[in-house]
N, C-alpha and C positions, 0 to 999 in steps of 0.2 A: 566484568557484565552479567546480567542478569539470563534468566532463560528467554528463549523467543516466544512470542505470543504464537498461540493456535490460529488457524485460518478460523474459525468457531469462535472464538472468543472475537477474533476484530468483526465479524458477520454481527455478532449481538451489540457489538462499541455501534457499527454503524448504522444498523437497521436494514440495510440493502446490500445484499449479495452482489447484486447488477454494480452498483456504485462501488463497491469493494475492488471487483473486478475490474471494471473498467481504471479506475484511479492506477491500480496497483500497475497494468498492463501499459498506461500512459507514461507512468514514472518510471518503469522499467525500458520502456524505449527509449525514454529520455538520457537512461545510463549507456544503453548500448549506442546513442550517437554521440557519447563523449562528457555528457555532464557529469560533474564529480557526484559521488554518493552522497550523504549526509550525515552520515553513521559509519561508524570502522567495526566491521563484520567481519567474521570468517568467510563469509557466504560469498561465491562467485556469481551465481546465478542472479541475474537482472531484479528481475518479479522478485526474488527471496528479499532482495537488499530491500527493493521498494515497498514491500511489507512488513518489515523490521522499521522504515521511516515513517511509516504511517502509525505503527505499534506506539511511537515514540511521540507521536503527534508534530512531525517536522514535515508531514504532507499530509493536506486535507483533503477529504472524500467529500463531496458534493452530492446528497442524496437529491435528487429532483422532486419536485411538489408532485403527490398525488393527483392522477388524473389525466395528468400530461401525456401525450401518444406522437 
């Protein structure tokens, strides 16, 4: 198993801190509600698991178009 991605590298990949936070929070909440993690990691915190899923490309991050309020 490789080294986990840093939050900074995930932000640079997604181009939006906001979209990354929203995606990780939603997926973390789903894991807390009983959905099975898509990765096998030693982490126990749902948001950490969600960030690893995003890093591996198993969960997508939708970046809203510019100018939308």
